[in-house]
N, C-alpha and C positions, 0 to 999 in steps of 0.2 A: 380374229374370226374370218371364215372362207365364209363368202356367199354364194348361196345356189342360183339357178337361173329362174326359177319360182320365185326367188325373195322369200320365202314364207320360213324358212329351218335355215338353219346356221351353226356352225359346229366349231369350238374354239382348237387353235392346231399352235402344240406347244413347240415351237423353233428354237434352237440352239444357238445364243449371241457368240461372234466370235472372239478367242481370246486376243488378251491385247498383245503387243509385240512384244518378244523376248519372253512368253510366257508357255512353256514347256506343256504340253499335252497331258504329261503325268500330274501337272497342279490340279485336274479336274476328275474327284470323285475316283470311284474302284479303288482305292487307297484301302490296306488292311492293318490299321492303324490298332491294334488292341487297346482295349481300354483296360483301366487299371483294376484288379480284381477288388472285391469286397474287406479279405483279410487286409490289402495292404491299404485301402482306405480306412480302415478300424483303428491299424497300425499308425496311423500318423495322423489321427483324432485324438486318440488317446496319448501319444506322446505330446501332441499341441495340451492338452488338457494338462499332463501332469507340471508341462513347462509351466502354463499360468498358474498354477497350483502353488508351485513353488513361489516364485513371483510374490505372491501375493503373500506368500507366507515370510518371506525376506523381508517385504515393505511393511507386513503386519509388526516384527520386531523390533525397528528402527524407531 
């Protein structure tokens, strides 16, 4: 917080912290890593469900 001379009002100030030693500036924000698309997530989820179903069928037949 920054205190003003009159002591009545104050405002919060956001100050960045220094990076730890040997950490490059590229480690902080601004990265543009693409998120997985919905079709990819649905495909992976569907494959997982099929795998679980096939495991259950094999276990039931034993």
